[in-house]
Phi, psi and omega in degrees: 000317178295319176299319175299320180293320178297314179300314179296316180295317177300313178302318180296317179299316177302311179302314182295319176300315181295320176296316177300313181300314178302312184300314180299320176296318180293316175302318182295318179296319179297319180294319174300313185293321182295321181292333184249004180296149178283140183241126177289159174303319181298314185294319179293318181298317182299314181295321181293314178302314180300315180296317181296318177303313183294319186279336182254341182086359175287137173297147184301324184290345176263357183267083173294144182294338185257006174291141174289125183300313182278309184293316183266331185245357176068028179279110179271182184295327180294314179298319180301317180296320179297315181299315182294323177298324179290344182256018179305328179295338181255339180225071185304325182295340179290329181261011183286148178283117183305333181290340179259007184262150171282170179295323180294319178295322178294320180293321181294319181293321176297320178296316179299312181298319175298317178297314181298322176299331183274346180278132191263336186232166176294321179301320180296318177299313180298312181297315179301315182293319180296315181297316184282334186270350184298127014267012180297324177249151182221154167080155175078343181270190177287147180287168178301319179298315183294317182298322187276348184282000000 
């Protein structure tokens, strides 16, 4: 009887371990797919406006895409960093830990941050993100014919 209990318990443990391993692989695959899924221009714009609204307190409906972030909305450099931190899901390199980055990644992140600091409106940020992320972002931008014209 004790041997049967040990065998059953052993089998349950093996089964539990197998289920756990399968679950970990499934979660890992879902995370990879979410990280690489295509995001439309509209979805990125919506997320950016929502984040700016949360960080500044302005209602979303008053946040025109062509308003000057600093001049019209009073967004200073600290608030801009908070907004970018809120957009990490769309711009993961912005939220990377510098201690875990290669020198090349650090230089790329600095270049990105410098560029973002120079962009004055939400539309400029959206356009830049769509342009740099192609093929990561899709839709809503200029068509290939327009881009080449």
